[in-house]
N, C-alpha and C positions, 0 to 999 in steps of 0.2 A: 142769737138765735142760730148764727151760723156755726158755733161750736156743738150745739147739739145735733145739728144735721152731719155734721162730721163724726161725731162719736156714733150715730145712728148708722152711718156708712161703714165705719172701722167695725162695728161689731156685727153687722150683716156679712161683711167679708169674712171676718174670722170664723163665725158660724158656719158659712159655707165651706170655708176651707177645713175645718174640722170634718164637717159631716160629708164631705167629698162631693157636694152639690146634689145630694139625693141619688146618686148612681151605685148601683152596687158592682161589686168585684165580678168580673167575668171569669171564669175558669176556662182556659184553653186547652183542648184535649192534646194530650202528647201524642208523639208518634211512635211510642213503644209499642210493642207487641203484646198482644192481651196475655194475660198469666195462662199458664200451661193448663188450670182447671179448666177455662172457658174455651181452649182450643181443642180439648179432647174431643168433646160430643161433635163437633163440627167435623172433626178430621173422620171420626169413625161412621157418620151419616154419609159423608162424601165418598166412601169407599163401597158403600152399599148401594146397588142400582136396582133398577126396575126388571121384576123378573120377567123372562122372556117367555114369549108364546111357544109352547110345544104340543106335541099331541100325545095323548093318553086314553087308556081305556079303565082305568081303575084308581086313577088319582094319586098313583104311588111311584109308578115308574113313568118316565117322559121320555118321548123321541122327537129327534131333530125333524124327521119327515113322516108323511102318512103311510110311506110305504114300510117303513121300519116298524111302525107301530101296528100296521095289520099282520106283519109277518109275527111280532112277537105276542100279539092278543088273540090272533087266530078268529073265532067266532063273534067275539066282543066288538062292539062297535067303537072305533076310535072317534075322538073329539079334540078339537083344538082347544087349550085353556092356557093361562098362564102357570108355570112350572114354579108354584110356590113351596118351595124346599126349606126354608127359614133361612137363607143365604141372601135373600133379597126382599124388596118391598113389593108386596103384591097391589096393583091397583083396585 
């Protein structure tokens, strides 16, 4: 009876050794930089900022101060808005 129990322990140990005790291999992320394809979108969005608040009367021309806007627009009312010209991100 002792031989059977030693054989059972040996087979169980061999099975666990072959299967790795049921654990899966874990892949550790490397410290290599991301491929260029993945870096390009992040760099292009990082360079684009939020559009600044400026003065306008026609939403085509933008001025830094209300005085500049009033001088350029004359009788048209000037109001402050984001200068969404396509080179920035509008909120």
